[in-house]
Short mmCIF file of the C-alpha atoms (twelve columns), coordinates in Angstrom:
data_MODEL
# 
_entry.id   MODEL 
# 
loop_
_atom_site.group_PDB 
_atom_site.id 
_atom_site.type_symbol 
_atom_site.label_atom_id 
_atom_site.label_alt_id 
_atom_site.label_comp_id 
_atom_site.label_asym_id 
_atom_site.label_seq_id 
_atom_site.Cartn_x 
_atom_site.Cartn_y 
_atom_site.Cartn_z 
_atom_site.pdbx_PDB_model_num 
ATOM 1   C CA . MET A 1   18.478 -50.411 -83.913  1 
ATOM 2   C CA . SER A 2   16.286 -49.722 -86.945  1 
ATOM 3   C CA . ALA A 3   17.550 -49.880 -90.495  1 
ATOM 4   C CA . PRO A 4   18.740 -46.558 -91.902  1 
ATOM 5   C CA . THR A 5   16.389 -44.765 -94.245  1 
ATOM 6   C CA . LEU A 6   17.447 -43.097 -97.464  1 
ATOM 7   C CA . GLN A 7   16.909 -39.723 -95.790  1 
ATOM 8   C CA . SER A 8   19.061 -40.588 -92.781  1 
ATOM 9   C CA . PHE A 9   21.782 -41.845 -95.130  1 
ATOM 10  C CA . GLN A 10  21.518 -38.655 -97.174  1 
ATOM 11  C CA . ASP A 11  21.851 -36.587 -93.987  1 
ATOM 12  C CA . GLN A 12  24.868 -38.624 -92.915  1 
ATOM 13  C CA . VAL A 13  26.569 -38.110 -96.297  1 
ATOM 14  C CA . SER A 14  25.928 -34.377 -96.042  1 
ATOM 15  C CA . GLU A 15  27.710 -34.280 -92.685  1 
ATOM 16  C CA . LEU A 16  30.644 -36.402 -93.849  1 
ATOM 17  C CA . LEU A 17  31.311 -34.894 -97.244  1 
ATOM 18  C CA . LEU A 18  33.920 -32.184 -96.852  1 
ATOM 19  C CA . ARG A 19  36.415 -32.632 -99.660  1 
ATOM 20  C CA . HIS A 20  34.063 -33.051 -102.597 1 
ATOM 21  C CA . ARG A 21  31.609 -30.206 -102.145 1 
ATOM 22  C CA . SER A 22  31.941 -29.022 -105.737 1 
ATOM 23  C CA . LEU A 23  29.299 -30.319 -108.130 1 
ATOM 24  C CA . LEU A 24  32.043 -31.162 -110.625 1 
ATOM 25  C CA . ASP A 25  33.983 -33.127 -108.015 1 
ATOM 26  C CA . VAL A 26  30.880 -35.057 -107.011 1 
ATOM 27  C CA . LEU A 27  29.953 -35.790 -110.635 1 
ATOM 28  C CA . SER A 28  33.446 -37.082 -111.364 1 
ATOM 29  C CA . LYS A 29  33.539 -39.226 -108.203 1 
ATOM 30  C CA . TYR A 30  30.067 -40.582 -108.994 1 
ATOM 31  C CA . GLY A 31  31.246 -41.572 -112.460 1 
ATOM 32  C CA . GLN A 32  34.442 -43.065 -111.045 1 
ATOM 33  C CA . THR A 33  32.542 -45.157 -108.493 1 
ATOM 34  C CA . ASN A 34  30.151 -46.315 -111.213 1 
ATOM 35  C CA . ALA A 35  33.149 -47.521 -113.216 1 
ATOM 36  C CA . SER A 36  34.440 -49.289 -110.090 1 
ATOM 37  C CA . VAL A 37  31.126 -51.118 -109.702 1 
ATOM 38  C CA . ASN A 38  31.363 -52.264 -113.306 1 
ATOM 39  C CA . ARG A 39  35.001 -53.289 -112.871 1 
ATOM 40  C CA . SER A 40  34.264 -55.337 -109.749 1 
ATOM 41  C CA . VAL A 41  31.582 -57.291 -111.615 1 
ATOM 42  C CA . VAL A 42  33.915 -57.796 -114.585 1 
ATOM 43  C CA . LYS A 43  36.625 -59.116 -112.248 1 
ATOM 44  C CA . ALA A 44  34.137 -61.594 -110.767 1 
ATOM 45  C CA . VAL A 45  33.822 -62.974 -114.285 1 
ATOM 46  C CA . THR A 46  37.368 -62.670 -115.604 1 
ATOM 47  C CA . GLU A 47  39.549 -63.206 -112.539 1 
ATOM 48  C CA . CYS A 48  37.484 -65.186 -110.053 1 
ATOM 49  C CA . GLY A 49  35.116 -66.963 -112.386 1 
ATOM 50  C CA . CYS A 50  32.341 -67.301 -109.811 1 
ATOM 51  C CA . ILE A 51  29.936 -65.908 -112.393 1 
ATOM 52  C CA . GLU A 52  29.963 -66.453 -116.145 1 
ATOM 53  C CA . LEU A 53  28.457 -64.619 -119.083 1 
ATOM 54  C CA . ASN A 54  27.095 -66.180 -122.208 1 
ATOM 55  C CA . ALA A 55  25.655 -63.263 -124.121 1 
ATOM 56  C CA . LYS A 56  23.945 -63.560 -127.454 1 
ATOM 57  C CA . LYS A 57  21.035 -61.977 -129.247 1 
ATOM 58  C CA . GLN A 58  17.754 -62.512 -127.476 1 
ATOM 59  C CA . PHE A 59  14.828 -63.760 -129.492 1 
ATOM 60  C CA . TYR A 60  11.226 -63.567 -128.437 1 
ATOM 61  C CA . ALA A 61  7.949  -63.702 -130.192 1 
ATOM 62  C CA . GLU A 62  5.857  -60.576 -129.976 1 
ATOM 63  C CA . ASP A 63  2.664  -62.589 -129.670 1 
ATOM 64  C CA . VAL A 64  3.567  -64.143 -126.271 1 
ATOM 65  C CA . ASP A 65  2.328  -62.734 -122.986 1 
ATOM 66  C CA . MET A 66  4.658  -60.868 -120.640 1 
ATOM 67  C CA . GLU A 67  5.077  -63.753 -118.209 1 
ATOM 68  C CA . GLN A 68  6.236  -66.024 -121.012 1 
ATOM 69  C CA . ALA A 69  8.544  -63.305 -122.355 1 
ATOM 70  C CA . LYS A 70  10.112 -62.912 -118.880 1 
ATOM 71  C CA . GLN A 71  10.814 -66.646 -118.846 1 
ATOM 72  C CA . ASP A 72  12.190 -66.637 -122.393 1 
ATOM 73  C CA . LEU A 73  14.556 -63.683 -122.001 1 
ATOM 74  C CA . LYS A 74  17.842 -64.447 -120.271 1 
ATOM 75  C CA . SER A 75  20.185 -62.442 -118.066 1 
ATOM 76  C CA . HIS A 76  23.219 -63.998 -119.803 1 
ATOM 77  C CA . LEU A 77  24.483 -64.737 -116.296 1 
ATOM 78  C CA . SER A 78  25.217 -68.083 -114.730 1 
ATOM 79  C CA . GLY A 79  26.591 -68.838 -111.296 1 
ATOM 80  C CA . GLU A 80  26.515 -66.712 -108.165 1 
ATOM 81  C CA . LEU A 81  28.930 -64.219 -106.706 1 
ATOM 82  C CA . CYS A 82  31.238 -65.892 -104.209 1 
ATOM 83  C CA . GLU A 83  31.423 -64.273 -100.769 1 
ATOM 84  C CA . HIS A 84  34.663 -62.445 -101.645 1 
ATOM 85  C CA . CYS A 85  33.314 -60.979 -104.888 1 
ATOM 86  C CA . LYS A 86  29.952 -60.177 -103.304 1 
ATOM 87  C CA . GLU A 87  31.748 -58.251 -100.558 1 
ATOM 88  C CA . ILE A 88  33.726 -56.250 -103.132 1 
ATOM 89  C CA . VAL A 89  30.725 -55.506 -105.375 1 
ATOM 90  C CA . THR A 90  28.676 -54.509 -102.327 1 
ATOM 91  C CA . ALA A 91  31.428 -52.136 -101.150 1 
ATOM 92  C CA . GLU A 92  31.689 -50.557 -104.604 1 
ATOM 93  C CA . LEU A 93  27.910 -50.149 -104.797 1 
ATOM 94  C CA . GLY A 94  28.030 -48.468 -101.381 1 
ATOM 95  C CA . LYS A 95  30.614 -45.935 -102.570 1 
ATOM 96  C CA . ASN A 96  28.507 -45.283 -105.648 1 
ATOM 97  C CA . LEU A 97  25.425 -44.778 -103.486 1 
ATOM 98  C CA . PHE A 98  27.426 -42.374 -101.294 1 
ATOM 99  C CA . TYR A 99  28.200 -40.124 -104.261 1 
ATOM 100 C CA . MET A 100 24.676 -40.456 -105.642 1 
ATOM 101 C CA . SER A 101 23.485 -39.194 -102.286 1 
ATOM 102 C CA . ALA A 102 26.036 -36.360 -102.371 1 
ATOM 103 C CA . LEU A 103 24.773 -35.376 -105.830 1 
ATOM 104 C CA . CYS A 104 21.196 -35.400 -104.565 1 
ATOM 105 C CA . ASN A 105 22.231 -33.235 -101.628 1 
ATOM 106 C CA . LEU A 106 23.948 -30.657 -103.830 1 
ATOM 107 C CA . LEU A 107 20.931 -30.485 -106.127 1 
ATOM 108 C CA . GLU A 108 18.489 -30.484 -103.205 1 
ATOM 109 C CA . ILE A 109 16.785 -33.683 -104.346 1 
ATOM 110 C CA . SER A 110 15.438 -36.173 -101.839 1 
ATOM 111 C CA . MET A 111 16.475 -39.769 -102.567 1 
ATOM 112 C CA . ASP A 112 13.166 -40.814 -100.998 1 
ATOM 113 C CA . ASP A 113 11.389 -38.703 -103.631 1 
ATOM 114 C CA . VAL A 114 13.503 -40.220 -106.416 1 
ATOM 115 C CA . VAL A 115 12.599 -43.746 -105.290 1 
ATOM 116 C CA . ALA A 116 8.933  -42.837 -104.753 1 
ATOM 117 C CA . ASN A 117 8.687  -41.196 -108.187 1 
ATOM 118 C CA . GLU A 118 10.358 -44.114 -109.956 1 
ATOM 119 C CA . SER A 119 8.204  -46.620 -108.090 1 
ATOM 120 C CA . SER A 120 5.072  -44.693 -109.025 1 
ATOM 121 C CA . LYS A 121 6.185  -44.575 -112.653 1 
ATOM 122 C CA . CYS A 122 6.825  -48.331 -112.619 1 
ATOM 123 C CA . SER A 123 3.404  -48.960 -111.097 1 
ATOM 124 C CA . THR A 124 1.662  -46.705 -113.584 1 
ATOM 125 C CA . LEU A 125 3.528  -47.723 -116.726 1 
ATOM 126 C CA . GLY A 126 4.197  -51.336 -115.764 1 
ATOM 127 C CA . TYR A 127 5.827  -53.195 -118.626 1 
ATOM 128 C CA . PHE A 128 5.761  -50.065 -120.772 1 
ATOM 129 C CA . ASN A 129 8.412  -48.524 -118.512 1 
ATOM 130 C CA . LEU A 130 11.224 -49.963 -120.621 1 
ATOM 131 C CA . SER A 131 14.092 -47.620 -119.900 1 
# 
């Protein structure tokens, strides 16, 4: 069985989504699932402790090349998600993706086009695509 494509997932969401057909409902569920993704990552830090944050101001010299800057800048993250936390974060990301797909469906936007456009922008702008 081949891996599902964004379009096949979008089609599947369109068939499954009955209750939240209103744009406002989908927007609110999308926001709610985004908050759930954030909360699941926070719980990995604060309750499980499998990952840790050590955030502080990032310093870098403007005269260094991009490769050196990438090495100098930190993610503030240490550790790795344990299997339990990874499962939860993955599930929350899936719900968020479901409602992103529903939003795309309601607005007649292809997720494939969104990814293709963003990829093209990244390729064209490279490091200048700092969004």
